[in-house]
C-alpha positions in Angstrom: 7.5 -2.9 73.2 11.1 -2.6 73.4 13.3 -0.4 71.2 14.9 -3.6 69.7 11.2 -5.1 69.1 10.1 -1.8 67.5 13.0 -1.8 65.3 12.6 -5.4 64.4 8.9 -4.6 63.5 9.8 -1.8 61.3 12.3 -4.0 59.3 9.6 -6.5 58.8 7.2 -4.2 57.6 9.5 -2.3 55.3 9.7 -4.7 52.7 7.8 -8.1 51.7 11.0 -10.1 52.2 13.5 -9.7 55.2 16.1 -11.8 56.2 17.9 -11.0 59.6 21.3 -12.4 58.9 25.0 -12.2 59.7 26.6 -9.6 57.2 24.9 -8.3 54.4 23.4 -9.8 51.1 26.5 -8.8 49.1 28.8 -10.1 52.0 27.3 -12.6 54.3 29.3 -13.4 57.4 28.3 -17.1 58.0 27.5 -20.0 55.7 23.8 -20.3 56.8 23.1 -16.7 56.1 24.9 -17.3 52.8 22.7 -20.1 51.8 19.5 -18.2 52.4 20.9 -15.1 50.3 22.0 -17.9 47.4 18.2 -19.2 47.5 16.5 -15.8 47.4 19.0 -14.7 44.6 18.4 -17.9 42.6 14.6 -17.2 42.9 15.1 -13.7 41.8 13.5 -12.5 45.0 14.0 -8.7 46.1 14.9 -8.9 49.9 16.1 -6.8 52.5 19.1 -8.2 54.7 19.2 -6.9 58.2 23.1 -7.2 59.3 22.4 -8.5 63.2 26.1 -7.9 63.7 25.6 -4.2 63.6 23.1 -4.2 66.5 23.5 -6.4 69.5 20.0 -5.6 70.8 18.5 -6.6 67.4 20.8 -9.7 67.4 19.3 -11.1 70.7 15.9 -9.4 70.1 15.1 -11.2 67.0 15.4 -14.4 68.8 13.0 -13.5 71.3 10.8 -11.7 68.6 10.4 -15.0 66.7 11.0 -17.6 69.6 13.6 -18.9 67.1 16.9 -19.7 68.5 19.0 -19.0 65.5 20.1 -16.7 62.8 19.5 -16.0 59.8 15.6 -15.6 60.1 13.2 -15.2 57.0 10.1 -12.9 57.0 7.8 -12.8 54.2 5.0 -10.0 54.4 5.4 -10.1 58.3 5.1 -13.8 58.8 8.1 -15.7 60.3 8.9 -18.5 57.8 12.0 -20.1 59.4 15.7 -20.4 59.3 18.3 -21.7 56.9 17.4 -25.4 57.2 13.6 -24.6 56.7 14.3 -22.2 53.7 16.6 -25.0 52.1 14.1 -27.8 52.8 11.0 -25.6 51.4 13.1 -24.4 48.4 14.3 -28.0 47.7 10.7 -29.3 47.6 9.4 -26.2 45.7 7.4 -25.3 48.8 9.1 -22.0 49.2 8.5 -20.9 45.7 4.7 -21.6 46.1 4.6 -20.1 49.3 6.3 -16.8 47.9 3.9 -16.6 45.0 0.8 -17.2 47.2 2.0 -14.2 49.1 2.4 -12.2 46.0 6.1 -12.2 45.7 7.4 -12.6 42.4 9.4 -15.7 41.9 11.6 -16.5 38.9 10.7 -19.6 37.2 13.1 -22.6 37.3 15.4 -22.8 34.2 
């Protein structure tokens, strides 16, 4: 396993929900990362953001790790969920909330 893969695996194992993104949860650096942050914040889901712009090895390594070409990427309890489009579609259909609940991640009820 490469150093980048070790770093990625450690990040994924460090918290229930991890988002590999451009920027930080407080200051997303692309619109797609911002949308994922908005969705998770709306649901009240605690998550860790990993800024791939800080480490080129992680930025390229996460694509190979997940076999997914774009960033952001969401992991829940070590399982790759998808990128922004998938998260948005799952959120709009209610599937994301159900998935998170089934994984034991607390989700705020819709208002």
